C-alpha positions as CSV (number, residue, x, y, z in Angstrom):
1,M,110.8,112.4,122.1
2,A,114.2,113.8,121.4
3,I,114.1,114.6,117.7
4,T,117.1,115.6,115.7
5,I,116.7,117.4,112.4
6,R,119.8,117.1,110.2
7,N,121.0,117.1,106.6
8,L,120.9,113.9,104.5
9,T,124.2,111.9,104.1
10,K,125.1,109.3,101.5
11,A,124.7,106.6,104.2
12,D,121.0,107.6,104.5
13,N,120.2,106.7,100.9
14,P,118.9,103.1,101.4
15,V,117.1,103.9,104.6
16,I,115.2,106.9,103.3
17,A,114.4,105.2,100.0
18,E,112.8,102.2,101.9
19,L,110.9,104.6,104.2
20,I,109.5,106.5,101.1
21,R,108.5,103.2,99.4
22,E,106.9,101.9,102.6
23,V,104.6,105.0,102.7
24,F,103.6,104.5,99.1
25,R,102.7,100.9,99.7
26,E,100.8,101.9,102.9
27,F,98.6,104.3,100.9
28,K,98.4,102.1,97.8
29,I,100.0,104.7,95.6
30,D,103.0,102.5,94.7
31,K,102.7,102.9,90.9
32,P,104.7,104.0,87.9
33,G,105.0,107.7,87.4
34,T,105.7,108.4,91.1
35,V,108.6,108.6,93.4
36,Y,108.0,104.9,94.1
37,T,109.5,103.9,90.7
38,D,111.8,107.0,90.3
39,P,115.4,105.7,90.2
40,T,116.6,108.9,92.0
41,T,114.8,107.7,95.1
42,D,117.7,105.3,95.7
43,A,120.3,108.1,95.4
44,L,118.8,111.1,97.2
45,Y,122.1,112.3,98.5
46,E,123.4,112.6,95.0
47,L,120.2,114.1,93.7
48,F,120.2,116.9,96.4
49,D,123.9,117.6,95.8
50,V,123.1,120.6,93.6
51,D,122.8,124.4,94.2
52,G,119.4,125.4,95.4
53,A,118.5,122.1,96.9
54,I,118.5,120.7,100.5
55,Y,117.0,117.7,102.2
56,W,116.3,117.4,105.9
57,L,115.9,114.2,107.9
58,A,114.3,113.7,111.3
59,E,115.6,111.0,113.5
60,E,115.2,109.9,117.1
61,D,118.0,107.9,118.8
62,G,119.5,107.1,115.4
63,E,116.3,105.9,113.9
64,L,115.2,107.7,110.7
65,L,111.6,108.9,111.0
66,G,111.1,110.9,107.9
67,G,112.4,113.5,105.5
68,C,111.5,116.6,103.4
69,G,113.4,118.9,101.1
70,I,113.3,121.5,98.4
71,Y,114.6,120.9,94.9
72,P,114.9,123.3,91.8
73,T,112.8,121.1,89.5
74,E,113.4,121.8,85.8
75,G,110.7,123.9,84.2
76,L,109.4,125.7,87.3
77,P,109.0,129.5,87.0
78,K,111.9,131.7,88.1
79,G,112.1,131.9,91.9
80,C,110.0,128.7,92.4
81,V,111.3,125.6,94.0
82,E,109.6,122.2,94.6
83,L,108.8,120.7,98.1
84,V,109.8,117.1,97.5
85,K,110.2,113.7,99.0
86,F,108.1,114.6,102.1
87,Y,107.4,111.4,103.9
88,L,107.1,110.2,107.5
89,S,107.1,106.7,108.9
90,S,103.7,105.7,110.3
91,K,104.9,105.7,113.9
92,A,106.1,109.3,113.5
93,R,102.9,110.8,112.3
94,G,100.5,112.9,114.4
95,K,103.3,114.4,116.6
96,G,104.0,117.6,114.7
97,L,107.1,116.2,113.1
98,G,105.8,116.6,109.5
99,K,105.0,120.3,110.2
100,L,108.5,120.8,111.6
101,L,110.1,119.2,108.5
102,M,107.9,121.2,106.2
103,K,108.6,124.5,108.0
104,K,112.4,123.8,108.0
105,S,112.2,123.2,104.2
106,I,110.1,126.3,103.6
107,E,112.6,128.4,105.7
108,S,115.4,127.0,103.6
109,A,113.6,128.1,100.4
110,K,113.2,131.6,101.8
111,T,116.9,131.7,102.9
112,M,117.9,130.6,99.4
113,G,115.9,133.4,97.9
114,Y,113.0,131.5,96.4
115,T,109.6,133.4,96.2
116,S,107.3,130.4,95.9
117,V,107.2,126.7,96.7
118,Y,105.4,124.1,94.5
119,L,104.4,120.6,95.4
120,E,102.8,117.5,93.8
121,S,100.8,115.0,95.8
122,F,97.8,112.7,95.9
123,P,94.3,113.1,97.4
124,E,95.0,109.8,99.3
125,L,97.5,111.7,101.4
126,S,94.6,113.7,102.9
127,T,96.3,114.5,106.2
128,A,99.3,116.0,104.4
129,V,97.1,117.9,102.0
130,G,95.3,119.5,105.0
131,M,98.7,120.4,106.5
132,Y,99.7,122.0,103.2
133,E,96.4,124.0,103.1
134,K,96.9,125.2,106.7
135,A,100.5,126.4,105.7
136,G,99.0,128.5,102.9
137,F,99.4,126.3,99.9
138,K,96.8,126.8,97.2
139,K,95.5,124.2,94.8
140,L,96.4,124.4,91.1
141,D,94.4,123.1,88.1
142,Q,97.5,121.6,86.5
143,P,101.1,120.6,87.2
144,M,104.1,123.0,86.9
145,G,107.6,122.1,85.9
146,C,109.0,118.8,84.7
147,S,109.1,116.5,87.7
148,G,108.4,113.4,85.7
149,H,105.8,112.2,88.3
150,Y,102.9,112.1,85.9
151,A,100.8,110.0,88.2
152,C,100.4,112.8,90.8
153,T,96.9,114.3,90.6
154,L,97.1,117.2,93.1
155,W,99.3,120.3,92.6
156,M,99.7,123.2,95.0
157,V,101.8,126.4,95.4
158,L,102.8,128.6,98.3
159,N,103.6,132.2,97.7
160,L,106.5,133.0,100.1
161,T,106.1,136.8,99.6
162,E,102.8,136.5,101.4
163,Q,104.3,134.7,104.3
164,A,105.0,136.5,107.6
């Protein structure tokens, strides 16, 4: 599997939006208050075109397999960035690709000077949650920041100053 990790382009918008919504339908979390109904999902290139944000895509032979990024979500504490829009197509899972995308995003956060990474998720995405825990993310009792994704029920944070 010859995987390429690259930055998001405007031309990727419809493909990654459909991949994200496909994952939400697969796990039956396609409901209001999530990325599924968030209008920015259709314009990720424009969303990530701000300082302190980056979005990585994984592809193989021109086929988009998934993506993950970091975004300076409003209301997060100083030095904290959100790990966002982290989704893989069903055929790309179980091959280490998710770990690779997450690691690339966390490395980007460190390079940009962030000291912690926050994320919001769902218990239904148990494989991803396990991967977050292995990476050092700790569960929180309540959300941080103002993502607008009020349906998420799981919140975690990673302290980058404790990372090797």
